[in-house]
C-alpha positions as CSV (number, residue, x, y, z in Angstrom):
1,M,-25.7,-105.3,1.6
2,R,-23.5,-102.7,2.1
3,K,-23.1,-100.3,-0.3
4,K,-19.0,-99.9,-1.7
5,P,-17.6,-96.4,-0.3
6,L,-17.7,-93.6,-3.4
7,D,-14.5,-92.6,-5.3
8,M,-14.1,-88.9,-5.0
9,I,-10.7,-88.5,-6.5
10,P,-12.3,-88.4,-10.0
11,F,-14.6,-85.1,-8.7
12,V,-11.3,-83.5,-7.4
13,D,-9.7,-83.6,-10.6
14,I,-12.8,-82.4,-12.4
15,M,-13.1,-79.4,-10.3
16,I,-9.0,-78.6,-10.5
17,V,-9.7,-78.6,-14.2
18,V,-13.1,-76.5,-13.3
19,L,-11.0,-73.9,-11.1
20,F,-8.3,-74.0,-13.9
21,I,-10.7,-73.1,-16.8
22,F,-12.3,-69.9,-14.2
23,A,-8.9,-69.2,-13.1
24,T,-7.5,-69.2,-17.2
25,I,-11.2,-67.2,-18.6
26,E,-10.4,-64.3,-15.2
27,E,-6.6,-63.7,-16.3
28,G,-8.4,-63.3,-20.2
29,E,-10.4,-61.2,-19.0
30,T,-8.5,-58.7,-16.9
31,T,-4.9,-58.5,-18.6
32,P,-6.9,-56.6,-21.7
33,S,-8.8,-54.9,-19.5
34,T,-5.0,-53.8,-17.8
35,A,-3.4,-53.0,-21.4
36,L,-6.9,-50.3,-22.5
37,A,-6.4,-48.9,-19.3
38,D,-2.6,-48.2,-20.0
39,L,-3.1,-47.2,-23.5
40,Q,-5.5,-44.5,-22.7
41,E,-3.2,-43.1,-19.8
42,Q,-0.8,-42.8,-22.8
43,N,-2.8,-41.6,-25.3
44,D,-4.1,-38.6,-22.6
45,K,-0.2,-38.5,-21.9
46,L,0.4,-37.5,-25.8
47,K,-2.6,-35.5,-25.9
48,A,-0.7,-33.2,-23.0
49,D,2.0,-32.9,-25.0
50,V,0.2,-32.1,-28.0
51,S,-1.4,-28.9,-26.1
52,K,1.8,-28.1,-24.7
53,S,3.4,-28.1,-28.2
54,D,0.5,-26.1,-29.3
55,A,0.8,-23.7,-27.2
56,K,4.4,-23.3,-27.7
57,R,3.6,-22.9,-31.2
58,I,1.3,-20.4,-31.2
59,A,3.4,-18.1,-28.8
60,V,6.3,-19.0,-31.1
61,E,4.2,-17.5,-33.8
62,A,2.9,-14.6,-32.3
63,E,6.5,-13.6,-30.9
64,R,7.7,-13.9,-34.8
65,D,3.9,-11.9,-36.3
66,E,5.4,-9.2,-33.9
67,L,8.7,-9.7,-34.8
68,E,7.7,-9.0,-38.6
69,K,5.8,-6.1,-37.3
70,T,8.6,-4.4,-35.6
71,I,10.9,-5.0,-38.3
72,E,8.6,-4.2,-40.8
73,A,8.2,-0.1,-38.4
74,S,12.0,-0.3,-38.5
75,K,12.0,0.1,-42.3
76,Q,9.5,2.5,-42.9
77,A,11.0,4.6,-39.8
78,V,14.2,4.3,-41.9
79,E,12.5,5.3,-45.5
80,Q,10.8,8.2,-43.7
81,G,13.7,9.5,-42.3
82,L,16.1,8.7,-45.8
83,E,13.3,11.0,-47.5
84,A,13.2,13.7,-44.7
85,N,17.0,13.9,-45.8
86,R,16.4,14.1,-49.3
87,Q,14.1,16.7,-49.2
88,R,16.1,18.3,-46.7
89,E,19.1,18.3,-49.6
90,V,16.3,19.3,-52.1
91,M,15.5,23.1,-50.1
92,K,19.1,23.4,-48.8
93,A,19.4,23.9,-52.7
94,L,16.5,25.8,-53.2
95,L,17.5,28.4,-50.5
96,G,20.5,28.8,-51.9
97,E,19.2,30.3,-54.8
98,A,16.5,31.9,-53.4
99,Q,14.6,32.7,-49.9
100,V,11.3,32.1,-48.5
101,V,10.3,34.2,-45.7
102,E,6.7,32.5,-44.1
103,V,4.8,34.9,-42.4
104,E,1.1,33.8,-39.9
105,I,-1.5,35.6,-39.1
106,E,-3.3,34.4,-36.0
107,G,-7.3,35.8,-35.8
108,N,-8.2,36.5,-32.3
109,P,-12.1,37.9,-32.5
110,T,-13.3,40.4,-29.8
111,D,-16.3,42.7,-29.9
112,A,-14.6,45.9,-31.4
113,G,-13.2,43.7,-34.4
114,S,-11.0,40.7,-35.0
115,V,-7.0,41.4,-33.4
116,N,-4.5,40.2,-36.3
117,T,-1.6,38.6,-34.2
118,C,1.5,38.2,-36.4
119,C,4.5,36.3,-36.7
120,Y,7.2,35.6,-39.4
121,R,10.6,33.7,-39.8
122,R,13.0,33.0,-43.2
123,F,12.4,29.7,-43.3
124,A,15.2,27.3,-42.7
125,V,14.6,23.8,-41.2
126,D,14.2,24.0,-37.2
127,A,13.9,28.1,-37.4
128,P,12.5,29.8,-34.9
129,W,9.0,31.9,-35.6
130,K,9.5,35.8,-34.1
131,S,6.8,38.0,-33.2
132,C,5.6,40.9,-35.3
133,G,3.0,42.2,-33.1
134,E,-0.4,43.3,-34.3
135,I,-1.5,43.8,-37.8
136,P,-3.9,46.8,-37.9
137,S,-7.0,45.9,-39.6
138,D,-7.4,49.5,-41.0
139,G,-5.3,50.7,-43.7
140,D,-3.7,54.4,-42.6
141,E,-3.1,52.4,-39.5
142,R,-1.5,49.6,-41.3
143,A,0.8,52.0,-43.5
144,R,2.2,53.5,-40.2
145,W,2.9,50.1,-38.4
146,L,4.9,49.4,-42.0
147,D,6.3,52.8,-41.5
148,F,7.6,51.4,-37.6
149,G,9.0,48.3,-39.0
150,A,6.3,46.4,-38.6
151,G,7.3,44.3,-35.7
152,G,10.5,43.4,-37.5
153,L,9.2,42.2,-40.2
154,L,9.7,44.9,-42.5
155,P,13.5,44.7,-41.7
156,E,13.6,40.9,-42.4
157,L,12.4,41.4,-45.4
158,N,14.9,44.6,-46.8
159,A,18.0,42.2,-45.1
160,T,17.0,39.6,-48.2
161,G,18.7,41.8,-50.2
162,K,19.2,40.6,-54.4
163,T,18.1,37.3,-53.5
164,P,14.8,36.2,-55.1
165,T,12.5,36.2,-52.3
166,L,9.6,34.7,-52.0
167,V,6.9,35.6,-49.1
168,I,4.2,33.4,-47.9
169,I,1.4,35.0,-45.5
170,R,-1.4,32.5,-44.0
171,Q,-4.6,33.7,-42.0
172,E,-6.1,31.7,-40.0
173,K,-10.3,32.2,-40.4
174,D,-10.9,33.9,-37.8
175,A,-8.4,36.8,-38.8
176,A,-9.6,40.1,-40.2
177,Y,-10.9,39.3,-44.0
178,N,-8.2,39.3,-46.4
179,I,-5.5,40.7,-43.9
180,S,-3.4,38.1,-45.3
181,D,-4.3,39.7,-49.0
182,K,-3.4,43.6,-48.0
183,L,-0.5,42.5,-46.6
184,G,0.9,41.0,-49.3
185,T,0.5,44.0,-51.5
186,D,2.1,46.2,-49.0
187,I,5.0,43.9,-49.2
188,R,4.9,44.7,-52.9
189,E,4.9,48.3,-52.4
190,K,7.1,48.9,-49.8
191,T,10.0,46.0,-50.4
192,P,11.6,44.9,-53.9
193,I,10.0,41.8,-53.0
194,Q,7.5,41.0,-55.5
195,K,6.0,38.0,-55.0
196,A,4.3,37.3,-52.0
197,F,1.5,34.7,-51.6
198,A,-1.4,34.5,-49.1
199,S,-4.0,32.2,-48.4
200,T,-6.8,31.6,-45.4
201,V,-6.1,28.1,-43.7
202,E,-9.2,26.2,-41.6
203,T,-6.1,25.0,-38.7
204,S,-5.1,27.2,-36.2
205,V,-1.8,28.0,-36.9
206,Q,-1.1,29.0,-33.0
207,R,3.0,30.2,-33.5
208,C,2.3,33.7,-33.6
209,T,1.0,33.1,-29.7
210,A,4.0,31.3,-29.0
211,A,6.5,33.3,-30.7
212,G,5.5,36.6,-28.4
213,A,5.5,34.3,-25.2
214,A,8.8,33.6,-26.5
215,T,9.8,37.0,-27.7
216,P,11.1,39.4,-24.5
């Protein structure tokens, strides 16, 4: 008996359905992966943008801090300038009623003793220092030095006239012991000036060296 031929049409329909199902599943798996990759790319871009924004913010903050420091320094400079001007005005008013003569003694130790270099100025803003030579440590020699004008110091003191005058004498510690006190006593004896204050300073004055170099 001859067998009836197998009808393949139903199987073909089934295969088409299966292929469609597999295609649908594959599409369902691929689409989320692509979307995830896109989201990751957007996230990386946002992070990069945020990093750039942070760097820009930090730079702006640093510039702002530097500007604030500059402003504060400018304020202090202005205040110091105003204070300096006030002090000048006060000193100008005081010097209109009295005079101040500064004397400084620089000590230079040698084997024979200390060489006491002298300089002076009648106090005023930016007044130059003038050399008065060397002050002898010996009393008799110092008296002769004073009789010959004390290197210009004595005429300067006598030129103050009747104006109340204060003499401030500073000596380095390397100068002869108490030479500033002795000079103060000599000034009170040789001039009408009775107010002469002496002191010893630890730091080097060095003005007398400069004044000596500037003296022709």
